[in-house]
C-alpha positions as CSV (number, residue, x, y, z in Angstrom):
1,X,28.4,-64.5,-84.6
2,X,30.0,-64.7,-81.2
3,X,33.4,-65.1,-82.8
4,X,32.9,-62.0,-84.9
5,X,31.8,-60.1,-81.9
6,X,34.9,-61.2,-79.9
7,X,37.3,-60.2,-82.7
8,X,35.5,-56.9,-83.1
9,X,35.8,-56.3,-79.4
10,X,39.5,-57.2,-79.4
11,X,40.1,-54.8,-82.3
12,X,38.4,-52.0,-80.5
13,X,40.3,-52.7,-77.3
14,X,43.6,-52.8,-79.2
15,X,42.8,-49.5,-81.0
16,X,41.9,-47.9,-77.7
17,X,45.1,-49.1,-76.0
18,X,47.3,-47.7,-78.8
19,X,45.8,-44.1,-78.8
20,X,48.2,-41.4,-77.7
21,X,47.1,-37.9,-76.5
22,X,48.5,-34.9,-74.9
23,X,48.4,-35.3,-71.1
24,X,48.1,-32.2,-69.0
25,X,49.9,-32.8,-65.7
26,X,50.5,-30.8,-62.5
27,X,53.1,-31.6,-59.9
28,X,52.6,-30.8,-56.3
29,X,55.4,-30.8,-53.8
30,X,54.2,-30.0,-50.3
31,X,54.7,-26.3,-50.8
32,X,58.2,-26.7,-52.3
33,X,59.3,-25.1,-55.6
34,X,58.0,-27.3,-58.4
35,X,59.4,-25.5,-61.4
36,X,62.0,-27.2,-63.6
37,X,61.1,-30.8,-62.8
38,X,62.1,-33.1,-65.7
39,X,59.3,-35.4,-67.0
40,X,60.2,-38.2,-69.4
41,X,57.9,-40.8,-71.1
42,X,60.2,-43.8,-71.2
43,X,58.0,-45.5,-73.8
44,X,57.9,-42.9,-76.6
45,X,61.0,-40.9,-75.2
46,X,59.0,-37.7,-75.2
47,X,60.0,-35.2,-72.4
48,X,58.8,-32.0,-70.7
49,X,59.7,-29.6,-68.0
50,X,57.3,-28.2,-65.4
51,X,56.6,-24.5,-65.2
52,X,56.5,-22.3,-62.1
53,X,53.0,-23.8,-61.2
54,X,54.3,-27.4,-61.7
55,X,52.3,-27.8,-64.9
56,X,53.5,-29.8,-67.9
57,X,52.1,-31.3,-71.1
58,X,53.4,-34.6,-72.6
59,X,52.3,-37.1,-75.3
60,X,51.3,-40.5,-73.7
61,X,48.9,-43.4,-73.9
62,X,47.7,-46.0,-71.5
63,X,50.4,-48.0,-69.8
64,X,53.1,-45.5,-70.7
65,X,55.6,-45.0,-67.9
66,X,56.5,-41.4,-66.9
67,X,59.5,-40.7,-64.7
68,X,59.9,-37.4,-62.9
69,X,63.2,-36.2,-61.4
70,X,64.6,-33.1,-59.8
71,X,67.5,-32.4,-57.4
72,X,65.1,-31.4,-54.5
73,X,62.6,-34.2,-54.9
74,X,62.6,-38.0,-54.6
75,X,62.5,-39.9,-57.9
76,X,58.9,-40.5,-59.0
77,X,57.3,-43.0,-61.4
78,X,53.8,-42.7,-62.8
79,X,52.1,-45.3,-65.0
80,X,49.4,-43.7,-67.2
81,X,46.0,-45.5,-66.9
82,X,42.6,-45.1,-68.5
83,X,41.4,-42.6,-65.9
84,X,44.4,-40.4,-66.5
85,X,43.6,-40.3,-70.2
86,X,40.0,-39.1,-69.4
87,X,41.1,-36.6,-66.8
88,X,41.5,-32.9,-67.6
89,X,44.6,-32.7,-65.4
90,X,46.7,-35.5,-63.9
91,X,47.9,-34.6,-60.5
92,X,51.3,-36.1,-59.5
93,X,52.5,-35.6,-55.9
94,X,56.3,-35.6,-55.4
95,X,58.1,-36.0,-52.1
96,X,60.8,-33.5,-51.2
97,X,64.2,-34.9,-50.4
98,X,65.0,-34.9,-46.7
99,X,68.1,-33.0,-45.5
100,X,71.0,-35.3,-44.9
101,X,71.2,-36.1,-41.1
102,X,74.2,-37.2,-39.1
103,X,74.6,-41.0,-39.1
104,X,72.7,-42.6,-36.2
105,X,72.7,-46.2,-35.1
106,X,69.3,-48.0,-35.7
107,X,68.6,-51.2,-33.9
108,X,67.0,-53.7,-36.3
109,X,64.8,-56.6,-35.1
110,X,65.3,-58.9,-38.0
111,X,63.6,-61.8,-36.2
112,X,60.3,-59.9,-35.8
113,X,58.3,-59.9,-39.0
114,X,54.9,-60.9,-40.5
115,X,56.0,-64.6,-40.7
116,X,57.3,-64.8,-37.1
117,X,54.1,-63.2,-35.8
118,X,52.0,-65.7,-37.7
119,X,50.4,-63.2,-40.0
120,X,51.9,-64.8,-43.1
121,X,53.1,-68.4,-43.8
122,X,56.0,-67.1,-45.9
123,X,57.5,-63.6,-46.7
124,X,55.3,-61.6,-49.1
125,X,56.7,-60.7,-52.5
126,X,57.3,-56.9,-52.9
127,X,56.1,-55.6,-56.3
128,X,57.2,-52.4,-58.1
129,X,54.4,-50.3,-59.6
130,X,55.0,-51.7,-63.0
131,X,55.0,-55.3,-61.7
132,X,51.7,-54.7,-59.9
133,X,50.3,-53.4,-63.2
134,X,51.4,-56.5,-65.0
135,X,50.1,-58.9,-62.3
136,X,46.7,-57.2,-62.5
137,X,46.6,-57.6,-66.3
138,X,47.5,-61.3,-66.3
139,X,45.4,-62.7,-63.3
140,X,41.8,-62.0,-64.4
141,X,39.5,-64.3,-66.3
142,X,38.9,-62.6,-69.7
143,X,41.5,-59.9,-69.3
144,X,44.6,-62.1,-70.1
145,X,43.3,-63.0,-73.5
146,X,42.3,-59.4,-74.4
147,X,45.6,-58.0,-73.1
148,X,47.7,-60.7,-74.9
149,X,45.9,-60.0,-78.2
150,X,46.2,-56.2,-77.8
151,X,49.9,-56.3,-76.9
152,X,49.3,-54.7,-73.5
153,X,50.9,-57.5,-71.6
154,X,54.1,-57.1,-73.7
155,X,54.2,-53.4,-73.1
156,X,53.8,-53.9,-69.3
157,X,56.7,-56.4,-69.3
158,X,58.8,-53.8,-71.2
159,X,57.8,-51.2,-68.6
160,X,59.1,-53.4,-65.8
161,X,62.4,-53.8,-67.5
162,X,62.7,-50.0,-68.2
163,X,61.6,-49.2,-64.6
164,X,64.3,-51.5,-63.1
165,X,66.9,-49.8,-65.2
166,X,65.7,-46.3,-64.1
167,X,65.9,-47.4,-60.5
168,X,69.4,-48.6,-61.1
169,X,70.3,-45.4,-62.9
170,X,69.1,-43.4,-59.9
171,X,71.5,-45.4,-57.6
172,X,74.4,-44.7,-60.0
173,X,73.5,-41.0,-59.9
174,X,73.8,-41.1,-56.1
175,X,77.2,-42.8,-56.2
176,X,79.2,-40.6,-58.6
177,X,79.1,-36.9,-59.6
178,X,79.8,-35.5,-63.1
179,X,83.3,-34.4,-62.1
180,X,84.2,-38.1,-61.5
181,X,83.2,-39.0,-65.0
182,X,85.0,-36.2,-66.7
183,X,88.1,-35.9,-64.5
184,X,88.7,-39.5,-63.3
185,X,87.2,-41.6,-66.1
186,X,87.9,-39.1,-68.9
187,X,84.4,-39.4,-70.3
188,X,83.3,-36.6,-72.7
189,X,80.7,-34.4,-70.9
190,X,78.3,-34.9,-73.8
191,X,78.4,-38.6,-73.3
192,X,78.0,-39.0,-69.6
193,X,74.4,-40.1,-69.7
194,X,75.1,-42.5,-72.6
195,X,78.0,-44.0,-70.6
196,X,75.7,-44.5,-67.5
197,X,73.3,-46.5,-69.7
198,X,76.3,-48.4,-71.0
199,X,77.4,-49.3,-67.5
200,X,74.1,-50.5,-66.1
201,X,73.9,-53.1,-68.9
202,X,77.0,-54.7,-67.3
203,X,75.9,-57.4,-64.9
204,X,79.0,-57.1,-62.6
205,X,78.7,-53.4,-62.2
206,X,74.9,-53.5,-61.8
207,X,75.2,-56.2,-59.1
208,X,77.8,-54.0,-57.2
209,X,75.5,-51.0,-57.4
210,X,72.4,-53.0,-56.2
211,X,74.5,-54.3,-53.3
212,X,75.6,-50.8,-52.4
213,X,79.2,-51.8,-52.7
214,X,80.8,-48.5,-53.9
215,X,84.3,-49.9,-53.8
216,X,83.5,-52.7,-56.2
217,X,81.3,-50.4,-58.3
218,X,84.2,-48.0,-58.6
219,X,86.5,-50.7,-59.7
220,X,84.1,-52.0,-62.4
221,X,83.2,-48.5,-63.7
222,X,86.9,-47.8,-64.2
223,X,87.2,-50.9,-66.3
224,X,84.0,-50.0,-68.3
225,X,85.3,-46.5,-68.9
226,X,88.4,-47.8,-70.6
227,X,86.3,-50.0,-72.8
228,X,83.8,-47.2,-73.6
229,X,86.5,-44.7,-74.4
230,X,88.1,-47.2,-76.7
231,X,84.8,-47.8,-78.5
232,X,84.4,-44.0,-78.9
233,X,87.9,-43.7,-80.3
234,X,87.4,-46.6,-82.7
235,X,84.1,-45.0,-84.0
236,X,85.9,-41.8,-84.9
237,X,88.6,-43.5,-87.0
């Protein structure tokens, strides 16, 4: 009897986790213009654009990862949770990008930290939003079994991978403009985004970008452009 109840409960949990619905969202931006912000669900690849009031609608389910981007706002990630699915409107606050200031020298006190002050015995691990979500799902008592059976843990791990790629892609966007791709690398304008995804899969290029080494990143992206253009040429033959 207990076994039947457990499997029935797991089935209901799995069914609930897999349900998609139209999410009504509203972006706020500290009084800034919130029209035209791109919203992408990285799990089902659905997308939307905010209207003049910052409102949008998008298909999503629990644990889906939304990314919001605009030229005048900082990159934003939002993981859909159970409360979001129940809410009439999901409010997402975005931070306006600060104006570029002249370079100033900042003194860093690298020897003063939580460990040196005796607060922690060793440096604390820093988790991304998707990693925190996964850690919560796998450290409970009954939750790990339910999550594993429902496939939720697998989706959360996939979200971490996707999130890291999106963070890397944002760094690439900051390094090179579209003219560099078309004029210098001779990439077809229609394939610029595809080429960026092609590049971030390369370990050497990704390492250079993460290390903020633009010189090395430029070297590797030129090498990758030659390879990518050749692949495009071969496909057309």
